[in-house]
matplotlib code that plots the C-alpha trace (Angstrom):
import matplotlib.pyplot as plt

x = [53.1, 54.2, 50.6, 49.1, 51.5, 50.8, 47.0, 47.4, 49.6, 47.1, 44.3, 46.2, 46.9, 43.2, 42.4, 44.9, 43.3, 39.8, 38.9, 35.2, 33.8, 33.0, 35.7, 35.3, 33.5, 35.4, 36.6, 36.2, 37.6, 34.7, 36.9, 39.7, 38.5, 40.6, 39.4, 43.0, 43.9, 41.6, 40.6, 41.8, 39.4, 40.9, 39.4, 40.2, 40.0, 42.3, 44.6, 46.8, 46.0, 49.5, 48.8, 51.1, 49.5, 51.1, 48.4, 50.7, 52.0, 48.5, 47.6, 50.9, 50.2, 46.7, 48.1, 50.8, 48.1, 46.2, 49.2, 49.5, 45.9, 46.3, 49.3, 47.3, 44.4, 46.8, 48.3, 44.9, 43.7, 46.9, 46.4, 42.7, 43.7, 46.3, 43.9, 42.8, 46.3, 48.0, 46.5, 46.6, 49.3, 49.4, 52.0, 50.0, 46.8, 48.9, 50.3, 46.9, 45.5, 48.3, 47.5, 43.8, 44.7, 47.1, 44.4, 42.0, 44.6, 45.6, 41.9, 41.2, 44.2, 42.8, 39.4, 41.2, 43.2, 40.0, 37.9, 40.5, 42.7, 40.6, 37.0, 37.8, 40.7, 41.2, 37.9, 36.2, 32.5, 33.1, 35.0, 33.4, 33.2, 32.5, 29.9, 32.1, 34.9, 32.6, 31.2, 34.7, 35.9, 32.8, 33.6, 37.2, 35.8, 33.2, 35.9, 38.1, 35.2, 34.6, 38.3, 37.8, 34.7, 36.2, 39.3, 38.6, 41.5, 38.9, 38.2, 41.8, 41.6, 38.3, 39.9, 43.0, 40.7, 38.6, 41.8, 42.9, 39.4, 39.7, 43.0, 41.4, 38.5, 40.7, 43.7, 41.7, 44.3, 45.5, 47.7, 51.4, 53.7, 54.5, 50.9, 50.9, 53.8, 56.3, 59.6, 60.5]
y = [-5.8, -6.2, -7.2, -4.3, -1.9, -3.4, -3.1, 0.5, 1.3, -0.4, 1.5, 4.8, 3.7, 3.1, 6.5, 8.1, 6.3, 7.2, 9.9, 9.1, 10.5, 14.2, 16.5, 17.4, 14.2, 11.7, 8.5, 5.2, 2.1, -0.4, -3.4, -3.1, -3.6, -4.5, -3.7, -3.5, -0.8, 2.2, 3.1, 6.6, 9.3, 11.4, 14.9, 16.1, 19.9, 19.8, 17.3, 16.8, 19.5, 21.1, 24.9, 25.5, 27.5, 28.9, 30.8, 32.6, 29.2, 28.0, 30.9, 30.6, 26.8, 27.5, 30.1, 27.7, 25.0, 27.5, 28.3, 24.5, 24.3, 27.1, 25.4, 22.1, 23.9, 25.4, 22.0, 20.3, 23.0, 22.8, 19.0, 19.5, 22.3, 20.0, 17.1, 18.4, 18.6, 15.7, 12.3, 11.5, 9.1, 6.9, 9.2, 12.3, 10.8, 9.6, 13.1, 14.9, 12.4, 13.2, 16.9, 16.3, 14.3, 17.0, 19.6, 17.5, 16.8, 20.5, 21.6, 19.0, 20.1, 23.7, 22.4, 20.4, 23.4, 25.5, 22.8, 21.1, 24.1, 27.3, 26.1, 23.6, 25.2, 28.9, 30.7, 31.3, 31.9, 34.8, 36.8, 40.1, 39.1, 35.4, 35.2, 37.1, 34.7, 31.7, 33.2, 33.8, 30.3, 28.8, 30.8, 29.3, 25.8, 26.3, 27.9, 24.9, 22.6, 24.5, 24.1, 20.4, 20.6, 22.6, 23.4, 27.1, 29.4, 31.8, 29.2, 29.4, 33.2, 33.1, 30.7, 33.0, 35.9, 33.9, 32.9, 36.5, 37.6, 34.9, 36.4, 39.8, 38.5, 36.4, 38.7, 42.0, 43.5, 43.5, 40.6, 41.5, 41.1, 37.5, 36.5, 38.2, 36.2, 39.0, 38.4, 40.3]
z = [-77.3, -80.9, -81.9, -80.1, -81.8, -85.2, -84.6, -83.5, -86.6, -88.9, -87.4, -88.0, -91.5, -92.1, -90.7, -93.1, -96.0, -95.2, -97.6, -98.1, -94.9, -94.6, -93.3, -89.7, -88.9, -86.9, -88.6, -86.7, -88.1, -88.4, -89.1, -86.5, -82.9, -80.0, -76.5, -75.3, -77.8, -78.2, -81.7, -82.4, -83.6, -86.3, -86.9, -90.4, -91.1, -94.1, -95.7, -92.6, -91.0, -91.1, -91.0, -93.9, -96.7, -99.8, -101.5, -104.0, -105.2, -105.8, -108.0, -109.9, -110.3, -111.7, -114.1, -115.3, -115.8, -117.8, -120.0, -120.6, -121.5, -124.0, -125.6, -125.8, -127.5, -130.0, -130.8, -131.0, -133.5, -135.5, -135.8, -136.9, -139.4, -141.0, -141.5, -144.9, -146.3, -144.6, -143.7, -140.0, -138.9, -135.9, -134.5, -135.1, -133.6, -130.6, -130.1, -130.4, -127.9, -125.5, -125.9, -125.1, -122.1, -120.9, -121.3, -119.3, -116.5, -116.1, -116.0, -113.4, -111.4, -111.3, -110.2, -107.5, -106.2, -106.0, -104.3, -102.1, -101.2, -101.4, -100.8, -98.0, -96.3, -97.1, -97.9, -94.6, -94.1, -91.8, -94.4, -95.4, -99.1, -98.6, -101.3, -103.7, -103.1, -103.5, -106.8, -108.2, -107.1, -108.8, -112.0, -112.0, -111.7, -114.5, -116.8, -116.2, -117.1, -120.3, -121.2, -121.0, -123.3, -126.1, -128.0, -128.4, -127.3, -125.8, -123.1, -121.8, -121.8, -119.8, -117.4, -116.9, -116.3, -113.8, -111.8, -111.7, -110.5, -107.8, -106.8, -106.5, -104.5, -102.2, -101.7, -102.0, -104.3, -107.9, -109.0, -109.2, -112.2, -111.2, -111.9, -115.3, -116.6, -116.1, -114.4, -111.3]

ax = plt.figure().add_subplot(projection="3d")
ax.plot(x, y, z, "-o")
ax.set_aspect("equal")
plt.show()
């Protein structure tokens, strides 16, 4: 009984770790076979699926990431502007490297939210403005990519505008004060 329970638990563990198969396709463990214990089939619509969605939080998170990207760009440019007057030190190079890494990570987080949350779970093909939602989601992902490629403040502004456009396309209304950085 203990071995059977361990085998079943291990099979469930493998199913949870399987992230390479296509969503909605069943996962079958190829390595764990025990005729006494059926191998479970796991259907994966979303990450769990849990049915808990917090769209507003995702938009707020993407805008916070964008603000961090903008701050990183400012700091990267301040470092570059100061190179003529001050020699680079190990500390300053370390700090600017950290800002570049931070910018990359926050842009990647935005791309992850758009692809893993909105495109795979929330934007539905039967929505009346499906293609509009897809196009604006794509613009957000491209704008995030451009933030990774450059240190121009305009890229962060373009990203913010794209996120607000996605909000409009997805929610069908204008963003509220909380998305414009204003307090309620």
